[in-house]
N, C-alpha and C positions, 0 to 999 in steps of 0.2 A: 188828044190832050198831051202836052209835053210833060216831061218828067218833073220839071220845077213846079208846074201848076199842080201836078198830082201830089208832089211832096207837100206843098202848101195845104192842099185839100185834106190830105191824111192827117197832117199835124193839127189842123183846125178841128177835125172830127175827134182826134184823140184827146185834145184839150177839153172839148165840149163833153165828151162822154166820161172823162175822168172826174168831172165836177158835177155833172147832172145827177140829181137824185141822191146825193150823199146823205141827206138827212134820213131818207128812208132806208137805203141799202147802199153799202159801199161797192164800188165797181171792183170786181175781181177778175183778173185776166187768167183764164184757164188755158194753159199750153199743153196740158197732159194729152198724150197720144191715146187714141182709142185702142190701138194694138199695143200690147206689152211684149217685151222680149227679155226672157231670163238670161239669154246669152249676152245681150247688151248689158244688162245689169251686172252680171258676173264679170264681164270683161272690162267694163269702164267704171262702174260705180265702186269698185274696190279701191280706186285711187282718187276719184272725185265724184261730185254729184252727177247722176245720170241725167244729162240735159235733155229736155224735151226735143225730139227731132224737129219740131216746127220752129225752133229757135233759129235755124239757119236754112238756107236753100240747099237743094240736093247737090249742086256743084260744090258747095263748101264741104259737105260731109264726105263726098267722094275724094276730094283733095286731102282732107284731114286723115282719112282712113288709108290713103295711099302712101303715107310716109310716117308710119307709127314708130320707127326707130328714132325719129327726130320729133317727138311729140312735145313741143314746148319745152325743150331742153331735157326731156326724159326719153328713155327707151320704153315704149309701150307695146312692143311687138307681141302679137298673139299668133296662134297657129293660123295657117292660111284658111282653113275651114271656118274658124271663128271670125276672122277678118271679113270673109265673104258674107257670112250670115249677118254680122253687125252692119256692114256697109249696105246690104240689101234692106235691112230693117230701117236704117236711117233714111235711105233714099225713098222708100215707100211712104214714109211718114214725115218727110221734109216739108217745109213751109208751102211749097207749090201744091202739095197734095192735102193740105189741111184747109178746111172751110172756115175756121175760126177767124174772128176779126183781127186778132193779134198777128197771125201769119200773113194775112192780106196786107195789113198796115206795114209790117216789117218789109215785105217784098216791095211794096209800093215806094218805099223810101230808098231802095237800092238802085244804083245805076245798072244798066244791062249787063255790063261785064264785071261788076263787083262780085268777088268771091271771098267774103269775110271768113277768116279762120277762127275768129273769136266772137262770141255773142256780144261781148262788150265793145266790139269794133263796129257794130251796126249803128246806123243813124237812129233807128228806133230806140235802141238801148240808151243811147246818149240823151235822147229827148226825155225818156222816162226817168233818167237819173240826173236831170239838170240841177237839182238841189244838192247833189252829192259831189263834193269837191274831192279830187284825187287824194289829197293828204288824209281825208277822213277814212280812207280805205287803206292806201299803201303804207301809211305811217301808224296805222291802228293795229296793234299786236293781236287783237281778237278777230280781225278781218283779213288783213294783208293783201287781198286781191279781189277784184270784181268777180272773179271766177267762183267765189264761194257764196253763191246766192243764198244758200240756206242759213247763213249767219244772220242776215238782216231780214229775210223773208221766211217766216216760220212754216209756211206751207210749200216752200219751193220744191221739196222732194216729191211732192204730189203734182208738181207742174202748175201750182196756183200762186199767183202773185197779186198783192194788193198794195198799191203805192201808199195808200193812207195808213196801212198797218205796218209798214217797214220800220224797223228799229235798228239803228246803227249803234253798236256797243260803244259806250263812252260819250254818246250824244243824245240829246232829246230834241224833239221837234217843238219849235216855238213859232207859231204863225206859219210863215212860208219859208222857214230856214231851220237848219240844224245848229244847235248850240252845244259846245262842249260841256259835259257834266261838271267839270272842275270849276267852272265860272260861277256856279250856284250852289 
């Protein structure tokens, strides 16, 4: 099966599962790693949310961890020992090593040589955030960036995301779109 066909199939499955059974139970995407790492939490979560390792493929984590002095405009260097421990943790728990539907779907939408350095750069992320326009985040003083998952997803720090429960500060959901609070 070619990549385009796979992407179409994954998208169809995602759309179907995100709406199926909503009356009974809302679909919650659980990205939390089975293995936890205090070293990762201390090294990374002191500056930003500790992203679930399954949010990116192993090659992306290794590339991110190889250039910490230029980490999205900041110097995030840590000791070599910490860098090795964090890199190993992320690699062991990356999307390829996670059996959850999210990881398989995200990987299925990547081209063979894609090495996304931002979770928000993945096709999966873009599909799941199709209703969220860039200005709702970038021009929103309470959000500022898609990297701050925890602002709109109240269980993001536990690796749990629910599209139906997402709340963008300054907006409310009306039908299938977000409307600025100031209009009402």
